[in-house]
DRENVO-192507 format. One record per residue (C-alpha): residue number from 1; residue in one letter; y, z, x. Coordinates in nm, 4 decimals, padded with zeros to 6 digits. Layout:
! DRENVO-192507
[NUM, "A", [Y, Z, X]]
...
END
This chain:
! DRENVO-192507
[1, "M", [-02.3227, -08.1685, -21.3982]]
[2, "Y", [-02.5975, -08.1669, -21.1353]]
[3, "L", [-02.7612, -08.4670, -21.2984]]
[4, "G", [-02.4458, -08.6536, -21.2032]]
[5, "L", [-02.5294, -08.5924, -20.8384]]
[6, "I", [-02.8369, -08.8100, -20.8636]]
[7, "L", [-02.7086, -09.0776, -21.0981]]
[8, "H", [-02.3488, -09.1581, -21.0234]]
[9, "K", [-02.1155, -09.2247, -20.7349]]
[10, "S", [-02.1080, -09.0864, -20.3864]]
[11, "I", [-01.9331, -08.7532, -20.3527]]
[12, "T", [-01.8574, -08.4987, -20.0806]]
[13, "V", [-01.9998, -08.1476, -20.0603]]
[14, "G", [-01.6476, -08.0105, -20.0974]]
[15, "E", [-01.5892, -08.2119, -20.4142]]
[16, "I", [-01.9172, -08.0848, -20.5610]]
[17, "S", [-01.8146, -07.7292, -20.4762]]
[18, "K", [-01.4746, -07.7742, -20.6405]]
[19, "L", [-01.6153, -07.9398, -20.9545]]
[20, "S", [-01.9009, -07.6938, -21.0009]]
[21, "G", [-01.7368, -07.3709, -20.8898]]
[22, "L", [-02.0313, -07.3117, -20.6547]]
[23, "S", [-01.9822, -07.2046, -20.2961]]
[24, "I", [-02.0353, -07.4564, -20.0159]]
[25, "G", [-02.3540, -07.2669, -19.9250]]
[26, "A", [-02.4922, -07.2913, -20.2776]]
[27, "V", [-02.4083, -07.6615, -20.2928]]
[28, "T", [-02.5787, -07.7153, -19.9575]]
[29, "G", [-02.8930, -07.5472, -20.0908]]
[30, "L", [-02.8870, -07.7647, -20.4017]]
[31, "I", [-02.8432, -08.0778, -20.1925]]
[32, "D", [-03.1276, -07.9688, -19.9632]]
[33, "R", [-03.3636, -07.9443, -20.2616]]
[34, "L", [-03.2548, -08.2768, -20.4127]]
[35, "E", [-03.2788, -08.4470, -20.0741]]
[36, "K", [-03.6372, -08.3191, -20.0267]]
[37, "M", [-03.7174, -08.4766, -20.3640]]
[38, "K", [-03.5661, -08.8034, -20.2312]]
[39, "L", [-03.3094, -08.8071, -20.5120]]
[40, "L", [-03.0128, -08.8318, -20.2766]]
[41, "E", [-02.9264, -08.8521, -19.9087]]
[42, "R", [-02.6543, -08.7318, -19.6785]]
[43, "Q", [-02.4398, -08.9839, -19.4926]]
[44, "F", [-02.2190, -08.8634, -19.2120]]
[45, "I", [-01.8730, -09.0096, -19.1560]]
[46, "K", [-01.8407, -09.1522, -18.8018]]
[47, "E", [-01.4768, -09.0501, -18.7731]]
[48, "D", [-01.5459, -08.6876, -18.8733]]
[49, "L", [-01.9071, -08.5734, -18.8379]]
[50, "R", [-01.8237, -08.2547, -19.0279]]
[51, "K", [-01.7668, -08.4597, -19.3423]]
[52, "V", [-02.0770, -08.5557, -19.5376]]
[53, "I", [-02.1002, -08.7989, -19.8260]]
[54, "I", [-02.3783, -08.7399, -20.0774]]
[55, "V", [-02.5280, -09.0707, -20.1910]]
[56, "P", [-02.7603, -09.0757, -20.4924]]
[57, "N", [-03.0920, -09.2589, -20.4861]]
[58, "V", [-03.0621, -09.3982, -20.8373]]
[59, "E", [-03.3983, -09.5760, -20.8262]]
[60, "N", [-03.5917, -09.2549, -20.7501]]
[61, "S", [-03.3817, -09.0578, -20.9956]]
[62, "M", [-03.4529, -09.3011, -21.2760]]
[63, "K", [-03.8266, -09.2886, -21.1996]]
[64, "L", [-03.8104, -08.9111, -21.2364]]
[65, "L", [-03.6018, -08.9176, -21.5539]]
[66, "K", [-03.7544, -09.2215, -21.7294]]
[67, "P", [-04.0167, -09.0250, -21.9268]]
[68, "F", [-03.7437, -08.7937, -22.0600]]
[69, "F", [-03.5144, -09.0840, -22.1519]]
[70, "D", [-03.8024, -09.2714, -22.3165]]
[71, "K", [-03.8850, -08.9690, -22.5337]]
[72, "L", [-03.5158, -08.9206, -22.6139]]
[73, "Q", [-03.4840, -09.2829, -22.7221]]
[74, "E", [-03.7966, -09.2584, -22.9361]]
[75, "K", [-03.6689, -08.9482, -23.1159]]
[76, "T", [-03.3195, -09.0949, -23.1540]]
[77, "M", [-03.4554, -09.4129, -23.3119]]
[78, "A", [-03.6656, -09.2063, -23.5539]]
[79, "L", [-03.3592, -09.0028, -23.6468]]
[80, "L", [-03.1437, -09.3115, -23.7029]]
[81, "A", [-03.4112, -09.4589, -23.9289]]
[82, "I", [-03.3342, -09.1970, -24.1954]]
[83, "F", [-02.9692, -09.3072, -24.2310]]
[84, "S", [-02.8284, -09.5999, -24.4248]]
[85, "E", [-02.6367, -09.8737, -24.2433]]
[86, "E", [-02.3103, -09.7359, -24.3846]]
[87, "Q", [-02.3918, -09.3849, -24.2601]]
[88, "I", [-02.4757, -09.5205, -23.9151]]
[89, "E", [-02.1381, -09.6980, -23.9023]]
[90, "T", [-01.9659, -09.3658, -23.9847]]
[91, "I", [-02.1624, -09.1843, -23.7160]]
[92, "E", [-02.0808, -09.4580, -23.4640]]
[93, "S", [-01.7109, -09.4402, -23.5523]]
[94, "Y", [-01.7133, -09.0640, -23.5016]]
[95, "F", [-01.8767, -09.0864, -23.1583]]
[96, "I", [-01.6410, -09.3608, -23.0388]]
[97, "K", [-01.3376, -09.1561, -23.1432]]
[98, "A", [-01.4829, -08.8301, -23.0042]]
[99, "A", [-01.5545, -08.9994, -22.6698]]
[100, "A", [-01.1924, -09.1187, -22.6526]]
[101, "I", [-01.0706, -08.7628, -22.7167]]
[102, "M", [-01.3006, -08.6277, -22.4437]]
[103, "E", [-01.1816, -08.8949, -22.1993]]
[104, "E", [-00.8181, -08.8101, -22.2753]]
[105, "T", [-00.8887, -08.4383, -22.2285]]
[106, "K", [-01.0668, -08.5046, -21.8973]]
[107, "D", [-00.7732, -08.7159, -21.7760]]
[108, "N", [-00.5290, -08.4373, -21.8697]]
[109, "L", [-00.7403, -08.1789, -21.6835]]
[110, "N", [-00.7551, -08.4015, -21.3740]]
[111, "K", [-00.3741, -08.4234, -21.3712]]
[112, "K", [-00.3441, -08.0461, -21.3287]]
END
């Protein structure tokens, strides 16, 4: 979940608190640490200076995460190499269908 803070869209502190179940204070501490690492920044809303938007620094985040993603890709490619083309098609079909189920479940949760 916290990885999403540094890779995806802008979000408010309150939204992070609601999504994570953390208190505003805990979220503020997390944001402080990520901001010191230059992985995100706070932007204040002119109309309401109490409201803060958290904006990810995707470039810095990707620099930090690239070695992990590179290793993940290397291991994934080695794993895929042991399967036949037919088996890979079955695996791909499963993941596409599982992702659709997860998306549907997420949408249903967001409606509540």
